[in-house]
N, C-alpha and C positions, 0 to 999 in steps of 0.2 A: 504496500498501498504505501504509495508515498503520503512523506514527509507532511508536503502543506493540505494536504485532504484529513491527516490523520486532526493534526493542529486542531482546521474547522471545526471537526468534527469533534471534535473535546471541546473545547470554546461552544458548541452550538448547546451540545452535552449541561455543559456548564451552565450555562441562561437556563437554561428548561430546569434544571435543578433549582437554580436560584428565586424563578418566578413563583416553580411550588411549595418553596418555602414562605416563602411576600402570604401567599394563598393562604397558606396553614398558619403560619406562627402572626401575622398583623388580621388577621376575618379581612382580606382583602376586599372589597366587594365588587369585580364588575363590570358592573347591572347597573349601582352608580345607583344602588339604593341604600336606605340607611336603615340602621337595626333598629328594632323596638325603644324608642328613648327610654331611660327611667322617668315616670310622673313626678314633677315637682312634690308633688307631697311623701314619695316615699322617705323617709323612713327609716335605717333597720332600729335603731332605741328608742322609736315616739311606740308605745300600742297604736295600732291600727285596726280599723273594722275596714265589713266592703262597705260604708255607707260616705267611707274617704273617699273612697277612688269614682267615676267618674264611667268608666269602661271595667270590663272584662278584660280584659288586654293592659290597662295599666294595672288593673291589679298583679295580675299574671306578672308582669312584668317587672313590680315590685319583691314578687313574691321569688322569681327566680336571682331579680340581684340581689340578695338577703344571705342567698347560699340554702345551703342542701332544708334546715331544720323549715318551718312552717313557726316562726319564731313573728308571727301579727300571729296564726290562728285562724289563715284566712281560708284555710286543705280544707273543710269539716269530714271529707268522707275520708280525708286520706287518697284520692286516687290522683294527686298532680293538678288540677285544677281546680282551682279560685278562684272563688265571690260568684258561682255556675247562676244562680240567682240576679247575677245581672246581666249577663246575656238577653 
């Protein structure tokens, strides 16, 4: 194999690897869609209930932001979907 061709192949493979790392590590979104924003009302240190959120999606985002434990008690049935009454 030609040395120049081998160098080009290595450079292309490195660029692909860097792209994959950027997508995975930095959660880069090529479609330009912004991830669901954490609602302003969300605080992991304050006692919140479903009435504090405008939508179920906001409550879900706060639930996921605050970690694996249900610090606010928003998931009454333990299925991972919070404030189902807001849907």
